[in-house]
matplotlib code that plots the C-alpha trace (Angstrom):
import matplotlib.pyplot as plt

x = [-0.1, 1.0, 0.4, -1.1, 1.5, 4.1, 4.9, 7.2, 9.3, 9.3, 10.4, 13.1, 15.0, 15.8, 15.7, 18.9, 18.7, 15.1, 16.5, 19.2, 17.3, 14.7, 17.2, 18.4, 15.2, 14.8, 18.3, 17.6, 15.0, 13.2, 9.7, 7.8, 8.3, 12.2, 15.2, 13.8, 10.8, 12.6, 15.0, 12.0, 10.0, 12.7, 13.8, 9.9, 9.6, 12.7, 11.4, 8.0, 9.8, 7.6, 8.8, 7.1, 6.1, 4.6, 4.3, 1.1, -0.6, -2.1, -3.5, -7.1, -5.5, -3.7, -6.9, -9.0, -6.3, -5.5, -9.3, -9.6, -6.6, -8.0, -11.1, -8.6, -7.7, -11.0, -10.6, -13.4, -16.7, -19.3, -21.1, -18.9, -18.7, -15.9, -15.6, -14.3, -14.6, -17.2, -15.3, -12.7, -11.9, -14.0, -11.3, -11.6, -15.1, -14.8, -12.4, -14.8, -17.8, -15.4, -15.2, -19.0, -18.2, -20.2, -18.9, -19.9, -19.5, -18.6, -18.4, -14.7, -12.8, -14.3, -10.4, -8.3, -10.7, -9.4, -11.0, -12.8, -12.1, -15.6, -16.9, -15.1, -16.3, -19.8, -20.2, -18.9, -21.4, -21.2, -20.6, -17.8, -14.5, -11.9, -11.3, -10.0, -8.5, -7.5, -4.5, -6.3, -4.5, -0.9, -2.0, -1.4, -5.2, -4.9, -3.5, -2.5, -6.3, -7.4, -5.2, -6.0, -9.9, -8.7, -7.0, -9.9, -12.3, -10.6, -10.6, -8.1, -6.8, -6.3, -4.4, -5.2, -1.8, -2.3, -1.7, 0.7, 3.9, 6.8, 4.3, 5.2, 3.8, 5.8, 8.7, 6.1, 5.4, 2.4, 1.8, 3.5, 0.6, -2.1, -2.2, -1.8, -1.5, -2.2, -0.3, -0.7, 2.3, -0.2, 2.1, 0.7, 1.3, 4.3, 6.2, 5.0, 5.7, 5.2, 2.2, -0.1, 1.7, 0.8, 2.1, 1.1, 3.0, 2.6, 4.6, 2.1, 4.6, 1.7, -0.7, 2.4, 2.8, -1.1, -0.8, 2.3, -0.2, -3.4, -1.7, -0.3, -3.5, -3.6, -0.1, 3.4, 4.4, 3.7, 0.5, -0.3, -3.2, -4.0, -6.5, -8.9, -6.4, -6.1, -3.4, -1.9, 1.9, 4.3, 6.0, 9.7, 10.2, 7.7, 9.7, 13.0, 11.9, 10.0, 13.7, 15.6, 12.6, 12.6, 15.8, 14.5, 11.4, 12.7, 14.2, 11.0, 8.9, 11.2, 10.2, 6.6, 6.8, 8.5, 6.1, 3.0, 4.7, 4.8, 1.2, 0.2, 2.2, 1.6, -1.9, -3.8, -7.4, -10.6, -12.5, -10.0, -9.9, -6.4, -5.8, -5.5, -2.2, -2.4, 1.5, 3.8, 5.8, 2.6, 1.9, 3.9, 1.8, 0.1, -2.4, -2.6, -6.4, -8.2, -11.9, -14.1, -17.5, -17.7, -15.5, -16.4, -15.7, -12.2, -11.3, -12.2, -10.5, -7.3, -7.7, -8.1, -5.0, -3.1, -3.0, -4.5, -6.4, -8.5, -11.1, -10.4, -13.3, -16.5, -18.9, -18.6, -19.0, -22.3, -23.8, -22.2, -24.6, -22.4, -23.7, -27.4, -28.5, -26.6, -27.8, -30.4, -28.0, -27.4, -23.8, -24.0, -20.3, -19.0, -21.3, -20.1, -16.7, -16.8, -19.0, -16.1, -12.6, -9.9, -6.5, -3.9, -0.7, 2.0, 4.8, 8.2, 9.6, 7.7, 10.0, 9.9, 8.4, 5.7, 5.2, 4.9, 2.4, -0.1, 0.3, -0.5, -3.4, -5.0, -4.4, -6.2, -9.0, -12.6, -15.9]
y = [0.0, 3.3, 5.8, 8.7, 10.1, 8.4, 10.3, 7.8, 7.6, 11.8, 11.9, 9.2, 11.5, 13.5, 10.9, 11.4, 14.9, 14.7, 12.7, 14.6, 18.0, 15.8, 14.5, 18.2, 19.4, 16.5, 17.2, 21.0, 20.2, 23.5, 22.4, 25.5, 28.7, 28.1, 29.0, 26.1, 28.4, 31.7, 30.1, 28.7, 32.1, 33.7, 31.5, 31.1, 34.6, 35.0, 32.1, 34.2, 37.4, 38.9, 40.7, 38.3, 34.8, 33.7, 29.7, 28.4, 25.1, 24.5, 26.1, 26.4, 28.2, 30.9, 31.8, 32.2, 34.3, 36.4, 37.5, 37.6, 40.2, 42.3, 42.3, 43.3, 46.1, 47.4, 46.9, 44.5, 43.6, 41.0, 40.4, 41.6, 40.0, 37.8, 36.9, 33.6, 31.1, 28.4, 25.4, 25.8, 23.2, 23.9, 25.4, 28.4, 29.1, 27.4, 30.4, 33.1, 31.6, 31.1, 34.6, 35.6, 37.1, 36.3, 34.3, 35.3, 32.5, 33.0, 30.7, 30.1, 31.0, 28.1, 27.3, 27.6, 27.1, 29.8, 33.1, 34.8, 38.6, 39.1, 37.0, 39.3, 42.8, 41.5, 40.2, 43.6, 45.1, 47.9, 45.4, 43.8, 43.7, 41.1, 39.6, 35.6, 34.2, 30.6, 29.1, 25.9, 22.7, 25.1, 27.5, 31.3, 33.2, 36.5, 38.2, 41.8, 41.8, 41.2, 43.4, 46.2, 45.5, 45.8, 49.3, 50.6, 49.4, 49.7, 45.7, 43.7, 40.8, 37.2, 34.6, 30.9, 29.5, 25.7, 24.5, 27.2, 27.1, 28.7, 29.7, 32.7, 35.7, 38.4, 37.2, 37.5, 34.5, 33.2, 34.8, 38.2, 39.7, 40.0, 41.7, 38.5, 34.8, 31.5, 28.3, 24.7, 22.0, 19.3, 16.3, 15.9, 19.6, 20.5, 21.7, 19.0, 18.7, 15.2, 16.3, 19.3, 22.9, 26.1, 29.6, 33.2, 35.7, 39.6, 42.6, 44.4, 44.7, 45.6, 42.9, 40.3, 41.6, 41.1, 37.4, 36.8, 37.2, 35.9, 32.5, 32.4, 32.8, 36.6, 37.3, 38.4, 38.1, 35.2, 35.7, 39.2, 38.6, 41.7, 39.6, 36.9, 34.8, 30.6, 28.2, 27.7, 27.6, 25.8, 23.5, 23.3, 19.5, 20.4, 23.9, 21.9, 19.4, 22.1, 23.8, 20.8, 20.6, 24.0, 23.7, 21.0, 22.7, 24.1, 21.0, 19.1, 21.9, 21.5, 18.0, 18.5, 20.6, 17.9, 15.5, 17.6, 18.9, 15.2, 14.7, 17.5, 16.6, 13.0, 12.5, 12.3, 11.0, 13.1, 11.3, 13.2, 16.7, 18.3, 21.1, 24.7, 26.4, 30.3, 31.4, 27.8, 29.7, 30.1, 27.0, 24.4, 21.5, 20.5, 18.5, 17.3, 17.3, 16.4, 16.0, 13.3, 13.2, 9.5, 10.1, 6.8, 4.9, 6.5, 5.8, 2.3, 2.0, 3.4, 1.1, -2.0, -1.2, -0.2, 3.5, 5.4, 8.2, 10.9, 13.3, 17.1, 17.6, 15.5, 17.8, 21.5, 23.5, 24.8, 21.3, 20.0, 19.4, 21.8, 24.4, 23.4, 27.1, 27.3, 23.7, 25.7, 27.7, 27.4, 27.5, 25.1, 25.5, 24.9, 21.4, 20.6, 20.5, 19.1, 16.1, 15.6, 16.1, 13.4, 13.9, 11.5, 11.0, 13.5, 12.7, 14.1, 10.6, 8.9, 6.9, 7.5, 3.8, 4.9, 8.3, 6.2, 3.9, 6.5, 8.3, 4.6, 3.7, 7.3, 6.9, 3.6, 4.6, 4.1, 4.0]
z = [0.0, -0.8, 2.2, 2.0, 4.3, 5.7, 9.0, 10.4, 7.3, 7.3, 10.8, 10.4, 8.3, 11.3, 13.9, 15.4, 15.6, 16.9, 19.9, 20.8, 21.0, 23.1, 25.3, 25.9, 26.9, 29.3, 30.8, 31.2, 33.5, 31.8, 30.1, 29.3, 28.0, 27.7, 25.2, 22.9, 22.6, 22.3, 20.0, 17.7, 17.8, 16.4, 13.6, 12.7, 12.4, 10.4, 8.0, 7.4, 7.5, 10.1, 13.5, 15.8, 16.2, 19.2, 19.8, 21.1, 21.7, 18.4, 15.3, 16.6, 19.5, 17.2, 15.3, 18.3, 20.1, 17.3, 17.5, 21.1, 21.1, 18.6, 21.0, 24.0, 22.0, 21.0, 17.1, 17.3, 19.4, 19.8, 16.6, 14.5, 10.7, 9.5, 5.9, 5.3, 2.2, 3.4, 1.9, 4.6, 7.4, 10.5, 12.8, 10.6, 11.8, 15.4, 16.0, 15.1, 16.7, 20.1, 20.3, 19.7, 16.2, 13.1, 10.1, 7.0, 4.4, 0.9, -1.9, -3.1, -6.3, -8.4, -10.0, -6.5, -3.7, -2.2, -1.3, -3.9, -4.5, -5.8, -2.9, -0.3, -2.3, -2.4, 1.2, 2.9, 5.1, 8.0, 10.4, 8.4, 10.5, 9.4, 6.3, 6.8, 4.0, 4.2, 2.2, 1.4, 0.3, 0.4, -2.5, -1.4, -1.7, -3.7, -1.0, -3.2, -3.9, -0.6, 1.0, -1.1, -0.6, 3.1, 3.2, 1.2, 3.9, 6.9, 7.7, 9.5, 7.9, 9.5, 7.1, 8.1, 7.2, 8.6, 5.1, 3.5, 5.4, 3.3, 0.5, -1.5, -3.8, -5.2, -2.5, 0.6, 2.4, 4.1, 7.4, 6.2, 4.2, 6.6, 10.3, 12.0, 10.7, 12.5, 12.0, 12.9, 13.3, 13.5, 12.7, 9.1, 8.3, 6.0, 9.0, 11.6, 15.3, 16.9, 18.7, 18.4, 18.3, 16.6, 16.1, 15.6, 13.1, 13.0, 12.3, 15.2, 18.2, 20.5, 19.4, 19.9, 23.7, 24.1, 22.7, 24.8, 28.1, 26.7, 25.5, 29.3, 31.6, 30.6, 32.4, 31.6, 35.1, 37.2, 39.3, 38.1, 35.3, 33.1, 31.0, 31.4, 29.3, 28.5, 28.9, 25.3, 25.3, 23.0, 25.0, 25.0, 23.6, 20.7, 19.6, 20.0, 17.5, 15.1, 15.5, 13.9, 10.9, 10.1, 8.9, 6.1, 5.3, 2.0, 0.7, 1.6, -0.3, -3.6, -3.2, -2.6, -5.9, -8.0, -7.3, -8.0, -11.2, -12.1, -11.3, -13.2, -16.1, -16.2, -14.9, -18.3, -17.2, -18.4, -15.6, -13.1, -12.6, -11.6, -9.5, -10.9, -9.8, -10.3, -9.3, -8.9, -6.1, -4.3, -3.5, -1.1, -2.3, 1.2, -0.6, -4.0, -4.5, -7.7, -8.5, -9.9, -10.5, -9.1, -6.2, -4.4, -7.3, -7.9, -4.3, -4.3, -7.6, -5.6, -2.6, -4.8, -6.6, -3.1, -2.8, 0.0, -0.5, 1.7, 1.5, 2.6, 3.6, 3.4, 5.3, 4.9, 8.1, 7.3, 7.1, 10.3, 13.3, 15.5, 13.3, 12.8, 12.9, 9.3, 7.8, 5.2, 4.1, 0.2, -0.9, -4.1, -5.2, -1.6, -1.6, -4.9, -3.6, -0.5, -2.4, -5.4, -4.0, -3.5, -1.7, -3.4, -1.6, -2.0, 0.8, 0.3, 1.3, -1.9, -4.1, -7.8, -8.2, -6.2, -7.8, -11.1, -9.9, -8.5, -11.9, -13.5, -11.6, -11.9, -15.8, -15.8, -14.0, -15.6, -14.6]

ax = plt.figure().add_subplot(projection="3d")
ax.plot(x, y, z, "-o")
ax.set_aspect("equal")
plt.show()
């Protein structure tokens, strides 16, 4: 079986280094908010091109805390509207509703599945305060246009970069376009920890200070609490392992792009629609997502031929039980996407034989 993603093989590449840094943390006797975290925050900020990176417990917390911080700063308030593409993973929506804010779901761009500029313009009202572009599957949203809209309308921009580590457009990386950005380092991400982990990037020093307190019980100084905060800290062992893996992410991205290019050039089956790429450098290929009118048939064919596939995502947020109040909302394009997309293996440790087999199996698929 060709695994969708072989995390054991991915991390085995750096096994000795990972064990060394874990031992270093264990031997240090300091496990929370120490030098490993400081080093990772500095290195990740440099990687993204931002002034600040703030390590947090996971990607969802990153998004929640940014919106929370803007509320503390008086920039947004309960009930304000946040524009976001409807076909995102539910975490993007959870962050909005967790802050008593209102998600305004818009249909995505039909080619890239990212936030549509036309959709944003049509959705802006007097209550709109934030645009939340999700760089889905690893491809940057149309950030120059989105920032123009935001600047003209006095809006904040929160990038959801959970799938786009290192993607860049016009030399500017994901996480360095908006006013703040949330990253996930879930193990399966392009930059993955060996557990849950996340980070926030921003060039706003005042916001960074609020965020550092909010993630730490609302405190900059022990037992002195400025805000009603939470406990969302990136621990020392995960920070140390991320420091190791950050050194290799650019090489892994190149490999992902090489595999994706082979798929794009060699998969020639009219029953399988390939992804659309707006700018090659803007895509880091967290996922390679195809479309098929009969998805179950294609998935069964792949399984029969020992190629694992996954669906990202089978149910859109507005059709989830958690958001029953949205269940009657009609978003035809979003619903079509969720019914027809299928992710095929794209793993930087794949052999050429594995790549060739995936291509061959897809090309041989028939109804």
